[in-house]
C-alpha positions in Angstrom: 71.5 105.7 139.8 67.8 105.6 139.3 66.5 103.6 136.3 62.8 103.7 135.2 61.6 101.0 133.0 58.6 101.6 130.8 56.4 98.7 129.6 52.7 98.4 128.8 52.3 95.5 131.2 54.5 94.1 134.0 54.3 90.4 133.2 51.9 89.8 130.4 53.6 88.5 127.3 57.3 87.8 126.5 58.5 91.4 126.3 56.9 92.5 129.5 58.2 89.4 131.3 61.7 90.3 130.1 61.3 93.9 131.3 60.2 92.8 134.8 63.0 90.2 135.1 65.5 92.9 134.3 64.0 95.1 137.1 64.5 92.2 139.5 68.0 91.5 138.3 69.0 95.2 138.7 67.4 95.3 142.2 69.6 92.4 143.2 72.6 94.5 142.1 71.3 97.3 144.4 70.3 99.5 141.4 67.3 101.7 142.1 65.0 100.2 139.4 61.3 100.8 139.0 58.7 99.8 136.4 56.1 102.2 135.1 53.4 100.5 133.1 49.9 101.3 131.7 48.0 98.6 133.7 49.1 96.0 136.2 47.5 93.0 137.9 50.4 92.5 140.3 51.1 94.4 143.6 54.8 95.2 144.0 56.6 98.3 145.4 58.7 98.6 142.2 55.6 98.5 139.9 53.4 101.6 139.3 50.5 101.8 136.9 49.5 105.0 135.1 46.0 103.7 134.6 44.0 102.7 137.7 40.3 103.0 138.5 38.4 105.0 135.8 41.6 105.6 133.9 41.6 101.9 132.9 38.6 102.8 130.7 40.7 105.5 129.0 43.6 103.1 128.4 41.2 100.6 126.9 39.7 103.3 124.7 43.1 104.3 123.4 43.9 100.7 122.5 40.6 100.2 120.8 40.7 103.4 118.9 44.1 102.5 117.4 43.1 98.8 116.8 39.8 99.4 115.2 41.3 102.0 112.8 43.8 99.3 111.6 41.3 96.5 111.5 39.4 98.1 108.6 42.6 98.6 106.7 44.3 95.2 107.4 44.7 92.8 104.5 44.1 89.7 106.6 42.5 88.9 110.0 45.7 87.4 111.2 47.5 90.7 110.7 45.4 92.6 113.2 47.9 92.3 116.0 51.0 92.2 113.9 51.0 95.9 113.1 50.7 98.8 115.6 50.2 102.3 114.2 51.6 103.9 117.4 49.1 106.8 117.2 47.5 106.5 120.6 49.1 106.9 124.0 49.4 109.1 127.1 51.9 111.7 128.1 54.1 110.7 131.1 56.4 113.8 131.2 54.9 115.0 134.4 54.9 111.6 136.2 57.0 111.8 139.4 59.0 108.6 138.5 59.9 110.0 135.1 61.0 113.3 136.6 63.1 111.5 139.3 64.8 109.0 137.0 68.4 109.3 135.8 67.8 106.9 132.9 64.6 106.0 131.1 64.5 102.4 129.7 61.7 101.7 127.1 60.5 98.2 126.4 57.3 97.1 124.6 55.0 100.2 124.9 52.1 99.6 122.5 48.4 99.0 123.1 47.7 102.6 123.9 50.5 103.2 126.5 53.0 105.4 124.6 52.4 106.7 121.1 55.3 107.8 118.9 54.6 111.4 119.9 54.7 110.4 123.6 58.1 108.8 123.0 59.3 111.9 121.2 58.3 114.0 124.2 60.9 112.3 126.4 63.7 113.9 124.4 62.9 117.2 126.1 64.0 115.8 129.4 67.6 115.5 128.3 68.0 112.2 130.0 69.6 109.1 128.5 66.9 106.9 126.9 67.5 103.3 126.3 65.1 101.2 124.2 65.3 97.4 124.3 64.2 96.0 120.9 62.0 93.1 121.9 60.8 93.1 118.3 61.4 95.3 115.2 58.6 97.8 115.7 61.0 100.7 116.6 62.6 100.6 113.1 59.7 99.6 110.8 56.6 101.5 109.7 54.5 99.7 112.3 54.9 96.0 111.9 56.4 94.0 114.7 58.2 91.5 112.4 58.5 92.3 108.7 59.1 88.7 107.6 60.9 88.7 104.2 60.2 92.4 103.6 63.2 94.7 103.8 61.6 98.1 102.8 61.8 99.3 106.4 65.6 99.2 106.2 66.2 101.8 103.6 63.2 102.5 101.5 61.0 104.1 104.1 58.3 101.4 104.0 55.1 102.0 102.0 53.6 99.3 99.8 53.0 97.3 103.0 51.6 93.8 102.8 49.7 94.3 106.0 47.2 96.7 104.3 44.3 95.9 101.9 45.4 98.7 99.6 49.2 99.1 99.9 50.7 102.2 98.3 53.7 104.5 98.6 51.5 106.7 100.9 49.9 104.0 103.1 50.2 104.3 106.9 53.4 102.3 107.1 55.1 105.0 105.1 53.7 107.6 107.5 54.9 105.5 110.5 58.4 105.3 109.1 58.6 109.0 108.5 57.2 109.7 111.9 59.9 107.7 113.6 62.6 109.5 111.6 61.2 112.8 112.9 60.8 111.6 116.5 64.3 110.1 116.8 66.0 113.2 115.3 64.9 115.1 118.5 66.9 112.9 120.9 70.4 113.7 122.1 70.8 110.6 124.3 69.0 107.7 122.6 70.4 104.2 122.3 69.1 100.8 121.6 69.7 97.4 123.3 69.2 94.2 121.4 68.7 90.9 123.2 70.3 89.0 120.3 73.1 89.5 117.9 70.6 88.8 115.2 68.4 91.8 116.2 71.5 94.0 116.6 72.5 93.1 113.0 69.0 94.0 111.7 69.0 97.3 113.7 72.4 98.1 112.4 71.2 98.0 108.8 68.3 100.3 109.5 68.3 103.8 108.0 66.2 104.9 111.0 68.4 103.7 113.9 71.6 102.3 112.5 73.5 105.5 113.4 72.4 105.4 117.0 74.2 103.4 119.7 73.3 99.8 119.4 74.4 97.3 122.1 73.7 93.6 122.5 72.7 92.5 126.0 70.5 89.5 126.4 67.4 89.2 128.5 67.9 87.7 132.0 66.1 84.8 133.5 65.7 83.9 137.2 67.4 80.5 137.3 66.3 80.1 140.9 62.7 80.1 139.8 63.2 78.3 136.5 65.0 75.1 137.5 64.4 71.4 137.0 61.6 69.8 139.1 60.8 66.1 139.6 59.3 65.0 136.3 56.8 62.5 137.8 55.6 65.0 140.4 55.2 67.7 137.7 53.1 65.4 135.5 50.9 64.4 138.4 50.1 68.1 139.2 49.4 68.9 135.6 47.4 65.6 135.1 49.7 64.4 132.3 50.5 60.8 131.7 53.5 59.5 133.6 54.4 56.7 131.1 54.5 58.7 127.9 57.1 60.8 126.0 55.9 64.3 125.9 56.7 67.1 123.4 55.8 70.6 124.6 54.8 73.4 122.2 54.2 76.8 123.9 53.5 80.3 122.7 51.2 83.1 123.7 49.2 82.5 120.5 49.8 79.0 119.0 48.1 80.1 115.7 50.6 82.9 115.0 52.0 81.9 111.6 55.4 83.3 112.6 55.6 80.7 115.4 55.4 77.9 112.9 53.2 75.6 115.0 50.5 74.9 112.4 53.1 74.0 109.8 54.8 71.7 112.3 51.6 70.0 113.3 51.0 69.2 109.6 54.5 67.7 109.4 54.1 65.6 112.5 51.3 63.7 110.8 54.1 62.3 108.5 56.9 61.9 111.0 58.4 58.9 112.5 58.5 59.4 116.3 58.2 56.9 119.1 54.7 55.4 119.4 54.4 56.3 123.1 54.7 60.0 122.3 52.0 62.6 123.1 51.9 66.4 122.6 51.4 69.2 125.2 50.2 72.5 123.7 50.5 75.5 126.1 48.9 78.8 125.0 45.9 80.3 123.2 44.9 77.8 120.4 41.7 78.7 118.6 42.3 76.2 115.8 42.7 73.1 118.0 39.5 71.6 116.9 40.6 71.8 113.2 43.3 69.2 113.7 43.1 65.4 113.4 46.5 64.3 114.6 47.7 60.8 114.9 48.8 61.3 118.5 47.0 62.5 121.6 47.2 66.2 122.4 46.9 67.8 125.9 46.1 71.5 125.9 47.1 73.8 128.7 45.5 77.3 128.5 47.9 80.4 128.3 49.3 81.5 131.6 51.7 84.0 133.1 52.2 81.9 136.2 55.9 81.1 136.5 55.3 78.0 138.7 52.9 76.5 136.2 55.4 77.2 133.4 58.2 75.5 135.4 56.0 72.5 135.9 55.2 72.2 132.2 58.8 72.4 131.2 59.9 69.9 133.8 57.1 67.5 132.9 58.0 67.3 129.3 60.9 65.5 127.6 61.6 68.0 124.8 60.4 71.5 123.9 59.9 72.3 120.3 60.2 76.0 119.2 59.5 76.1 115.4 59.6 79.9 115.1 60.3 81.1 111.6 61.5 84.6 112.8 62.2 85.5 116.4 64.5 87.5 118.6 65.5 85.8 121.9 62.3 83.9 122.8 61.8 83.5 126.6 60.5 80.0 126.1 63.9 78.7 124.9 65.7 80.2 128.0 62.9 79.0 130.3 63.0 75.4 129.0 66.8 75.2 129.0 66.9 76.6 132.6 64.5 73.8 133.6 66.9 71.2 132.0 64.6 70.3 129.1 66.4 70.4 125.7 65.0 72.5 122.8 64.5 71.6 119.2 64.2 74.7 117.0 65.1 76.3 113.6 68.3 78.4 113.1 66.1 81.5 113.3 66.8 84.9 114.7 68.7 84.8 118.0 67.8 81.1 118.8 71.2 79.8 117.8 72.7 82.1 120.4 71.1 79.9 123.0 70.8 76.4 121.4 74.1 74.8 120.5 73.4 72.0 117.9 73.7 68.6 119.5 75.5 70.1 122.5 72.5 71.3 124.5 69.7 70.9 122.0 69.0 70.5 118.3 68.9 73.1 115.4 67.3 72.5 112.0 67.7 74.6 108.9 65.1 77.3 108.7 61.8 76.0 107.3 62.9 72.4 107.2 60.1 70.9 109.3 61.2 67.3 108.4 64.5 68.1 110.1 62.7 69.4 113.1 60.8 66.1 113.4 64.2 64.3 113.1 65.5 66.4 115.9 62.6 65.5 118.1 63.1 61.8 117.4 66.9 62.1 118.0 66.3 63.5 121.5 63.3 61.2 122.5 64.9 57.9 121.4 67.9 58.1 123.8 67.2 58.8 127.5 70.9 59.2 128.3 71.4 61.7 125.5 68.4 63.6 126.6 69.6 63.8 130.2 73.0 65.0 129.0 71.5 67.7 126.8 69.3 68.9 129.6 72.2 69.3 132.0 74.3 71.1 129.4 71.3 73.4 128.6 70.8 74.3 132.3 74.6 75.0 132.8 74.8 77.3 129.7 71.8 79.4 130.8 73.1 79.8 134.4 76.5 80.9 133.1 75.2 83.2 130.4 71.7 84.5 131.2 71.2 84.4 134.9 70.3 87.6 136.9 73.9 88.3 138.2 75.4 88.0 134.8 72.9 90.2 132.9 72.3 92.6 135.8 76.0 93.4 135.9 76.1 94.0 132.1 73.2 96.5 132.3 74.6 98.2 135.4 77.9 98.8 133.5 76.0 100.0 130.4 73.9 102.5 132.4 77.1 103.9 134.1 78.7 104.4 130.7 75.7 106.3 129.4 75.7 108.6 132.5 79.5 109.1 132.2 79.1 110.1 128.5 76.3 112.5 129.4 78.5 114.1 132.1 81.4 114.5 129.6 79.1 116.1 127.0 77.8 118.5 129.6 81.3 119.9 130.3 81.7 123.4 128.9 84.3 124.1 126.2 86.2 126.5 128.5 86.6 123.7 131.1 87.9 121.3 128.5 90.5 123.8 127.3 91.9 124.2 130.8 
């Protein structure tokens, strides 16, 4: 069984990290798994890039062509990377890895890697195509997360808040109709959702609700993400050894969906231990705009697993105030390192964090309750240690490579078995 995973990048961003980890998990199960991406900055025999050398310029051009076209239409600056038209990409039909694969597994393929047309071309191969929904782009008109909007579920989008001039004929409407046309050409298309929440949203979609939808979580390497000595980790990261540290981490800390700016405002009015300081890990352009009552340490964004493990191990609690999310890697990573998480009951997060059993969950949007959760964990060292041990145990038992790798291996086999059954001729079946 040969499975080819398709992802714009191999390890840049949460979705691509999840894709790469799945390739690793499958390889450990002796599945012939490879990753085909647009560009790569890692060297590995299982990773192949379509754009190398001068082709990198073409990849960049495709991304910019699509991005600039949307920039002039977007309603707000912050929306510029929250909507992807899906009009630019490259054909991979003739790539040797694509031809040789038994199953094609799509992940996050934006930024000029695969357009909607390029995805539609894969139907002609007659192979099972699996698509992991790392966000909701596959069943909206182009936004990655729709927030409170539900027009993508049954109304075919249009009137989209992401555009300066929303109308029933805006690009989101075109994107929704384009998806309907593309998906109708597939005989073997199914969707995998990392969380039950995402599976529920996908199941309500008029675009993909009638396709096969299966919930299988993203895996994490619990051999890499494991608890380290706290004092040693702080020393390496140049963090104070005698303070209580709260970690906030995201690729873009200013992303409104991640809730960090709202939470920082709330922290100014929270009662937390006086010896508490913040650690912010990620891109944070607005950091100079804040006048917080407690000291802040900023660590630039990184895809380095070792640095991430040190950051999680160095801190006492990780806060994930996402207002809408799927199955964020940061929660799994923190828990695997034995550091409890405080978060909202948002998206798939409650499928990882068990309230007051291995972390703390607040009602969605209640930042005051988030602050209470942080205080509840920080004020009792014994409680914090117990939560960390429980968090680690839960991740190892539910999300480790052997667990998730086996689930995907069984799923792939079922798809191939179904394809073989469908290929049997009616005369054979009658006999």
